[in-house]
C-alpha positions as CSV (number, residue, x, y, z in Angstrom):
1,M,58.8,-6.6,-72.3
2,N,62.1,-7.9,-70.9
3,D,63.4,-8.2,-74.5
4,I,62.4,-4.6,-75.2
5,K,64.1,-3.3,-72.1
6,S,67.4,-4.7,-73.2
7,E,67.4,-2.8,-76.5
8,E,68.9,0.7,-77.2
9,P,66.7,3.6,-76.0
10,F,66.2,4.9,-79.6
11,N,64.8,1.6,-80.8
12,I,62.6,1.3,-77.8
13,I,61.1,4.7,-78.4
14,L,60.3,3.9,-82.1
15,K,58.6,0.6,-81.1
16,L,56.5,2.4,-78.5
17,I,55.4,5.1,-80.9
18,N,54.4,2.5,-83.4
19,A,52.5,0.6,-80.7
20,V,50.6,3.7,-79.6
21,V,49.7,4.7,-83.2
22,Y,48.5,1.2,-84.0
23,N,46.5,0.7,-80.9
24,M,44.9,4.2,-81.0
25,I,43.3,3.1,-84.2
26,A,42.0,0.0,-82.4
27,G,40.7,2.1,-79.5
28,K,43.3,0.8,-77.1
29,Y,45.2,4.0,-76.4
30,Q,44.7,4.0,-72.6
31,L,45.7,0.4,-72.2
32,V,49.0,0.9,-74.1
33,M,49.9,4.0,-72.1
34,H,49.2,2.1,-68.9
35,I,51.6,-0.7,-70.0
36,I,54.3,1.8,-71.0
37,C,54.2,3.6,-67.7
38,A,54.1,0.4,-65.7
39,Y,57.4,-0.6,-67.2
40,Y,59.2,2.7,-67.9
41,C,57.8,5.4,-65.6
42,P,59.3,5.8,-62.1
43,R,56.8,5.7,-59.1
44,I,55.4,9.0,-58.0
45,T,54.6,9.1,-54.3
46,E,51.9,11.1,-52.5
47,G,54.4,13.8,-51.6
48,G,55.3,14.3,-55.3
49,T,58.8,12.7,-55.0
50,T,60.1,10.2,-57.6
51,T,61.1,6.8,-56.3
52,Y,63.3,4.3,-58.1
53,E,63.1,0.8,-56.8
54,P,63.8,-2.3,-59.0
55,D,61.5,-5.2,-58.4
56,G,62.7,-8.6,-57.7
57,Q,66.3,-8.3,-59.1
58,D,69.6,-9.5,-57.8
59,L,71.6,-6.5,-58.8
60,T,75.4,-6.8,-58.3
61,Q,76.1,-3.2,-59.2
62,V,74.2,0.2,-59.3
63,P,72.1,0.4,-62.4
64,N,73.2,2.9,-65.0
65,D,69.7,3.8,-66.2
66,I,68.3,5.4,-63.1
67,P,66.3,8.5,-64.1
68,R,68.2,11.8,-63.3
69,Y,65.3,13.3,-61.5
70,T,65.0,10.4,-58.9
71,S,64.7,11.8,-55.4
72,T,64.3,8.5,-53.5
73,L,66.6,5.6,-54.5
74,I,65.8,2.1,-53.0
75,L,68.4,-0.5,-53.8
76,S,68.1,-2.5,-50.6
77,N,68.1,-6.3,-50.5
78,Q,70.3,-6.7,-53.5
79,K,73.8,-8.1,-54.0
80,I,75.7,-4.9,-54.7
81,S,79.3,-5.2,-53.6
82,A,80.8,-1.8,-54.4
83,I,79.9,1.8,-54.9
84,E,82.0,3.4,-57.6
85,K,82.9,7.1,-58.0
86,N,80.3,7.9,-60.7
87,D,77.4,5.6,-59.6
88,F,75.3,8.5,-58.4
89,S,77.0,11.4,-60.1
90,S,74.0,12.2,-62.4
91,L,71.4,12.0,-59.6
92,T,71.5,15.7,-58.5
93,S,68.0,15.5,-57.1
94,L,68.6,12.6,-54.9
95,K,67.4,13.1,-51.3
96,I,67.1,9.6,-49.9
97,A,69.3,6.6,-50.7
98,D,68.7,3.2,-49.1
99,L,71.4,0.7,-49.8
100,S,70.8,-1.5,-46.8
101,K,71.2,-5.3,-46.8
102,N,73.7,-5.6,-49.6
103,E,77.2,-6.9,-49.7
104,I,78.9,-3.5,-50.1
105,S,82.6,-3.6,-48.9
106,Y,83.9,-0.7,-51.0
107,F,82.5,2.9,-51.1
108,H,84.5,5.3,-53.2
109,M,85.4,8.4,-51.1
110,D,84.0,10.8,-53.8
111,A,80.9,8.8,-54.7
112,L,78.5,11.3,-53.1
113,Q,80.4,14.6,-53.9
114,K,77.8,15.7,-56.5
115,N,74.7,14.7,-54.5
116,V,74.3,18.1,-53.0
117,N,70.6,17.5,-52.0
118,L,71.2,14.2,-50.3
119,E,69.5,14.2,-46.8
120,R,69.3,10.5,-45.7
121,L,71.7,7.7,-46.4
122,Y,71.0,4.1,-45.2
123,L,73.9,1.6,-45.4
124,N,72.8,-0.9,-42.7
125,K,73.8,-4.5,-42.8
126,N,76.6,-4.4,-45.3
127,K,80.4,-5.2,-45.1
128,L,81.9,-1.7,-45.0
129,P,85.2,-1.3,-43.2
130,S,84.6,2.4,-42.8
131,P,81.7,4.8,-43.2
132,P,81.4,6.8,-46.4
133,N,83.3,10.1,-46.6
134,L,80.8,12.9,-46.2
135,S,83.0,15.7,-45.1
136,G,83.9,18.6,-47.4
137,A,81.0,18.2,-49.8
138,K,78.3,20.9,-49.9
139,H,75.4,18.4,-49.5
140,S,72.5,18.5,-47.1
141,I,73.0,15.2,-45.4
142,I,70.8,15.1,-42.2
143,S,70.7,11.4,-41.2
144,L,73.4,8.7,-41.6
145,H,72.8,5.0,-40.8
146,V,75.7,2.6,-41.0
147,K,74.6,-0.1,-38.5
148,Y,75.7,-3.7,-38.6
149,N,78.8,-3.4,-40.8
150,R,82.5,-4.2,-40.2
151,I,83.8,-0.8,-39.4
152,E,87.0,-0.8,-37.4
153,N,88.5,2.5,-38.3
154,V,86.9,5.9,-38.9
155,P,89.4,8.4,-40.4
156,N,89.5,11.6,-38.4
157,M,88.2,13.8,-41.3
158,Y,85.1,11.6,-42.0
159,L,82.8,12.9,-39.3
160,T,83.5,16.6,-39.5
161,K,82.3,19.8,-41.3
162,M,78.9,18.3,-41.9
163,G,76.8,21.4,-41.1
164,N,73.4,19.8,-41.5
165,I,73.9,16.4,-40.0
166,K,71.5,15.7,-37.1
167,Y,71.5,11.9,-36.7
168,I,74.5,9.4,-36.9
169,Y,74.0,5.7,-36.2
170,L,77.0,3.4,-36.1
171,D,75.5,0.6,-34.0
172,S,77.0,-2.9,-34.0
173,N,80.4,-2.4,-35.6
174,R,84.0,-2.9,-34.4
175,I,85.0,0.6,-33.7
176,M,87.7,1.2,-31.1
177,K,88.1,4.9,-31.3
178,I,86.2,7.7,-33.0
179,Y,86.6,11.5,-33.5
180,L,83.7,13.9,-33.9
181,G,84.5,17.3,-35.5
182,K,82.5,20.4,-36.0
183,L,78.9,19.1,-36.0
184,E,77.0,22.0,-34.6
185,N,73.5,20.5,-35.5
186,L,74.1,16.9,-34.4
187,K,71.2,15.8,-32.2
188,T,71.7,12.0,-31.9
189,F,74.9,10.1,-31.9
190,S,74.5,6.3,-31.5
191,I,77.5,3.9,-31.3
192,P,76.5,1.0,-29.0
193,N,77.8,-2.5,-29.3
194,N,81.2,-1.6,-30.6
195,N,84.7,-1.9,-29.1
196,L,85.2,1.6,-27.8
197,Q,87.9,1.8,-25.1
198,I,87.5,5.6,-24.6
199,M,84.7,8.1,-25.1
200,P,84.3,9.7,-28.5
201,V,87.0,12.3,-29.0
202,L,85.3,15.8,-29.3
203,N,87.3,18.4,-31.1
204,N,84.5,20.9,-30.8
205,T,81.5,21.6,-28.6
206,L,78.3,19.8,-29.8
207,P,75.7,22.3,-28.7
208,A,72.7,20.5,-30.2
209,L,73.5,17.0,-29.0
210,N,70.5,15.5,-27.0
211,V,70.9,11.7,-27.3
212,L,74.2,9.9,-26.7
213,Y,74.1,6.1,-26.9
214,L,77.4,4.4,-25.9
215,H,76.1,1.2,-24.3
216,Y,77.7,-2.2,-24.8
217,N,81.3,-1.0,-25.2
218,N,84.4,-1.2,-23.0
219,I,84.7,2.4,-21.8
220,S,86.4,2.5,-18.4
221,Y,87.1,6.2,-17.9
222,I,85.4,9.5,-18.6
223,S,87.3,12.8,-17.9
224,Q,86.0,15.3,-15.4
225,N,85.3,17.9,-18.0
226,Y,84.0,15.7,-20.8
227,F,80.4,16.8,-20.7
228,N,81.4,20.4,-20.9
229,K,81.3,19.9,-24.6
230,T,77.9,18.3,-24.6
231,P,75.9,20.8,-22.5
232,N,72.4,19.8,-23.7
233,V,72.4,16.0,-23.5
234,T,69.0,14.8,-22.3
235,T,69.5,11.0,-22.7
236,L,72.8,9.2,-21.8
237,R,73.2,5.5,-22.1
238,L,76.5,4.1,-20.7
239,N,75.2,0.7,-19.5
240,N,77.3,-2.4,-20.1
241,N,80.7,-0.8,-20.0
242,A,83.6,-1.0,-17.6
243,L,83.2,2.3,-15.6
244,H,84.4,2.3,-12.0
245,E,82.8,5.5,-10.9
246,I,79.8,7.7,-11.7
247,P,81.1,10.3,-14.1
248,N,81.0,14.0,-13.4
249,L,77.5,15.0,-14.6
250,M,77.5,18.6,-13.3
251,P,77.8,20.1,-16.8
252,I,74.5,18.5,-17.8
253,R,72.8,18.8,-14.4
254,G,70.2,21.1,-15.9
255,S,69.4,19.0,-19.1
256,L,69.8,15.3,-18.4
257,I,66.5,13.4,-18.3
258,G,67.5,9.7,-18.7
259,L,70.6,8.1,-17.3
260,N,71.5,4.4,-17.7
261,L,74.7,3.1,-15.9
262,E,73.5,-0.5,-15.6
263,D,76.1,-3.3,-15.5
264,N,79.3,-1.4,-15.0
265,K,81.8,-1.9,-12.2
266,I,80.9,1.3,-10.3
267,T,81.9,1.4,-6.7
268,I,82.3,5.2,-6.1
269,S,80.6,8.5,-7.1
270,N,82.2,11.8,-7.9
271,E,79.6,13.5,-5.8
272,E,78.3,12.9,-2.3
273,S,74.8,12.6,-3.7
274,I,73.0,12.5,-7.0
275,S,71.5,15.9,-7.5
276,M,70.0,16.5,-11.0
277,L,67.5,19.2,-11.6
278,T,65.9,17.5,-14.7
279,L,66.6,13.8,-14.2
280,Q,63.5,11.6,-14.6
281,N,64.8,8.0,-15.1
282,F,67.9,6.6,-13.4
283,D,69.2,3.0,-13.8
284,I,72.3,1.9,-11.9
285,S,71.5,-1.8,-11.6
286,G,74.3,-4.4,-11.6
287,N,76.8,-2.3,-9.7
288,S,78.0,-2.3,-6.1
289,L,77.2,1.3,-5.1
290,N,74.5,2.3,-2.7
291,V,73.4,5.6,-4.1
292,T,72.5,8.7,-2.1
293,F,69.9,11.0,-3.7
294,G,69.9,14.7,-3.1
295,S,67.8,17.2,-4.9
296,C,66.1,15.4,-7.9
297,P,62.8,17.2,-8.1
298,R,61.7,15.5,-11.3
299,L,62.9,12.0,-10.7
300,Q,60.2,9.4,-11.6
301,E,62.0,6.1,-11.8
302,I,64.9,4.5,-9.9
303,I,66.2,1.0,-10.8
304,I,68.9,-0.6,-8.7
305,S,68.1,-4.2,-9.4
306,N,71.1,-6.5,-9.0
307,Y,69.9,-9.8,-10.4
308,R,73.1,-10.2,-12.6
309,S,75.6,-8.9,-10.1
310,D,77.3,-10.6,-7.2
311,Q,77.4,-7.2,-5.4
312,K,74.2,-6.6,-3.4
313,L,72.8,-3.7,-1.6
314,M,72.4,-4.2,2.2
315,Q,70.1,-1.2,2.6
316,M,67.6,1.0,0.7
317,P,68.9,4.0,-1.3
318,I,69.5,7.0,0.9
319,L,67.1,9.8,0.3
320,L,68.4,13.2,1.6
321,K,65.3,15.0,0.3
322,S,61.8,14.1,-0.6
323,L,61.4,12.7,-4.1
324,D,57.9,14.0,-4.8
325,K,57.7,12.9,-8.4
326,L,59.0,9.3,-7.9
327,R,56.6,6.8,-9.4
328,K,58.7,3.6,-9.6
329,L,61.4,2.2,-7.3
330,D,63.0,-1.2,-8.2
331,V,65.5,-2.6,-5.7
332,A,65.0,-6.3,-6.5
333,Y,67.6,-9.0,-6.2
334,N,69.6,-7.4,-3.3
335,E,70.1,-8.4,0.3
336,I,68.0,-5.7,2.1
337,R,67.0,-7.0,5.5
338,E,65.1,-4.1,7.0
339,I,63.3,-0.9,5.9
340,S,62.4,1.8,8.3
341,H,58.6,2.3,8.7
342,T,59.1,6.0,7.9
343,Y,61.2,5.5,4.8
344,F,58.4,6.0,2.4
345,R,57.6,9.5,3.8
346,N,60.0,10.8,1.2
347,T,58.2,9.1,-1.7
348,P,54.6,10.3,-1.3
349,R,53.6,9.5,-4.9
350,L,55.2,6.1,-5.3
351,L,53.0,3.8,-7.4
352,E,55.2,0.8,-8.1
353,L,57.6,-0.8,-5.6
354,N,59.7,-3.9,-6.4
355,L,61.4,-5.5,-3.4
356,A,61.5,-9.1,-4.8
357,S,64.4,-11.4,-3.8
358,N,65.7,-9.6,-0.8
359,E,66.0,-10.7,2.9
360,L,63.0,-8.9,4.4
361,R,61.2,-10.5,7.4
362,E,58.6,-7.7,7.7
363,F,57.2,-4.9,5.6
364,Q,55.0,-2.0,6.7
365,I,54.1,1.5,5.5
366,E,53.4,4.0,8.2
367,N,51.4,6.6,6.3
368,R,48.6,6.3,3.7
369,S,50.2,5.2,0.4
370,N,49.4,5.6,-3.3
371,L,51.0,2.3,-4.1
372,T,49.2,0.3,-6.8
373,I,51.9,-2.4,-7.5
374,L,53.9,-4.2,-4.7
375,K,56.2,-7.1,-5.4
376,L,57.6,-8.9,-2.3
377,Q,58.2,-12.4,-3.7
378,Q,61.2,-14.4,-2.6
379,N,61.8,-12.7,0.8
380,K,61.4,-14.2,4.3
381,L,58.1,-12.6,5.3
382,N,56.2,-14.6,7.9
383,A,53.3,-12.1,8.1
384,F,52.0,-9.3,6.0
385,S,49.4,-6.5,6.3
386,C,48.4,-4.0,3.6
387,R,47.5,-1.4,6.2
388,N,47.4,2.1,4.6
389,M,47.7,0.7,1.1
390,I,44.2,1.7,0.0
391,H,45.0,1.9,-3.8
392,L,46.9,-1.4,-4.1
393,S,45.8,-3.4,-7.2
394,V,48.7,-5.9,-7.7
395,L,50.2,-7.8,-4.7
396,V,52.9,-10.6,-5.2
397,L,53.9,-12.5,-2.0
398,N,55.2,-15.7,-3.6
399,N,57.9,-17.8,-2.0
400,N,57.8,-16.4,1.5
401,D,57.3,-18.0,4.9
402,L,53.6,-17.0,5.3
403,K,51.6,-19.4,7.5
404,Q,48.6,-17.2,7.9
405,F,46.3,-15.5,5.4
406,P,47.5,-11.8,5.4
407,N,45.4,-8.8,6.4
408,L,44.2,-7.4,3.2
409,T,41.3,-5.4,4.6
410,D,42.6,-2.0,3.5
411,C,43.2,-3.0,-0.1
412,A,40.3,-5.4,-0.6
413,Q,38.3,-3.0,-2.6
414,T,41.1,-2.3,-5.2
415,L,43.1,-5.5,-5.4
416,T,42.9,-7.2,-8.8
417,T,45.8,-9.6,-8.7
418,L,47.0,-11.6,-5.7
419,Q,49.8,-14.1,-5.9
420,M,50.8,-16.1,-2.8
421,H,52.0,-19.4,-4.1
422,N,54.7,-21.5,-2.4
423,N,54.0,-20.4,1.2
424,D,52.8,-22.5,4.1
425,I,49.3,-21.0,4.4
426,V,47.0,-23.4,6.2
427,Y,43.2,-23.9,5.6
428,D,41.5,-25.2,8.8
429,M,39.0,-27.8,7.5
430,A,37.3,-28.1,10.9
431,K,36.4,-24.4,11.0
432,S,36.3,-24.0,7.2
433,E,38.6,-20.9,7.4
434,F,42.1,-19.9,6.8
435,L,44.4,-19.3,9.8
436,M,44.3,-15.6,10.1
437,S,46.7,-13.0,11.4
438,S,45.8,-11.7,14.8
439,E,44.7,-8.4,13.3
440,I,41.7,-10.0,11.6
441,A,41.2,-13.1,13.7
442,S,38.2,-11.8,15.5
443,T,36.2,-11.5,12.2
444,K,36.9,-15.1,11.2
445,I,36.4,-14.1,7.5
446,I,38.3,-13.0,4.5
447,P,37.2,-9.6,3.3
448,K,35.4,-9.4,-0.1
449,F,37.4,-8.6,-3.1
450,P,35.0,-7.0,-5.6
451,E,37.7,-6.2,-8.2
452,M,40.0,-9.2,-8.0
453,S,40.5,-11.1,-11.3
454,Y,43.6,-13.1,-10.7
455,L,44.2,-15.4,-7.6
456,R,47.2,-17.7,-7.3
457,L,47.5,-19.9,-4.1
458,T,49.6,-22.8,-5.5
459,W,52.0,-24.8,-3.3
460,N,50.2,-24.1,0.0
461,I,48.5,-26.4,2.5
462,F,44.8,-26.7,1.4
463,T,42.7,-29.8,1.3
464,T,39.3,-28.3,0.8
465,F,37.4,-25.0,0.5
466,N,34.2,-23.7,2.1
467,T,31.3,-24.1,-0.3
468,N,30.7,-20.4,-0.5
469,F,34.3,-19.3,-0.4
470,F,34.5,-17.9,-3.9
471,Q,31.4,-15.7,-3.5
472,D,33.7,-13.1,-2.2
473,F,35.5,-12.9,-5.6
474,P,32.7,-11.8,-8.0
475,K,35.1,-10.8,-10.9
476,L,37.6,-13.7,-10.6
477,T,38.7,-15.0,-14.0
478,H,42.0,-16.8,-13.2
479,L,42.3,-19.2,-10.3
480,L,45.4,-21.3,-9.7
481,L,45.4,-24.0,-7.0
482,E,47.9,-26.7,-8.2
483,H,50.0,-28.5,-5.7
484,C,47.7,-27.7,-2.7
485,D,46.8,-31.3,-1.6
486,L,43.1,-30.7,-2.5
487,E,40.9,-33.7,-1.7
488,K,38.0,-32.5,-3.8
489,F,37.3,-30.0,-6.5
490,P,36.3,-26.7,-5.0
491,N,32.9,-25.2,-5.7
492,I,33.5,-22.6,-8.4
493,S,29.9,-22.5,-9.8
494,V,29.5,-19.0,-8.4
495,L,32.3,-17.9,-10.8
496,A,30.5,-19.2,-13.9
497,R,28.7,-16.0,-14.4
């Protein structure tokens, strides 16, 4: 068959006709037609589109025998190095072209001028110094993917007058500056992990833009009125840049849902407080700003974890108004020493609280709480009580200064995971009991934990356990007791069931 494929089309047709006639006589018509189509017919997908995809070839250039009616062209994972002017000129039905994972370093500026039906173009993981020129042509391009190339310069005219474009991805290139022209239908613009020094220059308003990814660049300044031209942005990622202040977000106050400013150099805010009507997720970790929150009626997640920053918070974020929708608050890796007992009145629906690696010596919640996850590891707690935490399921108290078994009465019925390793909790062999806090000393027992499946007590001061100790943990599946000075193996036969 490979020999036949290399012949002139006319000779191929004659040989096929002869083969069909001959084999029809022998009753092999269906078999021959199957062989013919397997080698010469493009694939027809379920949606009725025609796909051209060479199998197992190391192409160095675009084939010249691609059927004119091909709508999906897949030439990925080849060794094509250049796209010439006429490579696709006959493919007027082309809608999807995937040229990813080649070695393309040259793309003729007019190579796609006749592909008026082209909707999606994939050029990821090539060696292009600039994206293809898609301006001026009357095509229907909707989605452009040019990730992981070598783009340093994007000519001003290249990303303009593309009336149908909705998605542009230029991730992981070397771009220092970029202009966006009249792109009234653009919904997503993604250009992270480049060398941008300034924000993309906007010559026109982008009314449809929802997603703007600019993370991992070197942007240090955003003008006061920048977001006037992007009034409907819902997701904004500016993390890992060089910003010194929170930008003016008032123009998108009524649309922004997700904001990531992690790992910048932010020390000041344009506003006295963060007041965003639609904001749901906010991450400002790795900065040195103690944020004040005003009216954020839909805010669900706040992350101000500073594990990679030398600048630490000394106090909890200031809440001027109640955050009724807040579900997660992460202020780990700071130097918070004290939290008011009334602080959590303004977070009535908080479910997950991470206070790990701070300087807390005590922790209490005044009112009944909905907390289900509480992380307090690596603080300086010498006592703990889960009073008012009737829904708590995960409690982490590792690496504190606990010397007594904490009061877990209020959360005993819901607790599934308890970690208290590397404390100084003592088990009194004479009385066969833990040293208890004064709140539960009179009972002389640990409450039952009907739902607990994970218990970690490593690096404490235990030498033995009461024979019936683990009867109070009927669902326990994971038990960790290493480095506890145990003199004999504890009786865990009650857990065998």
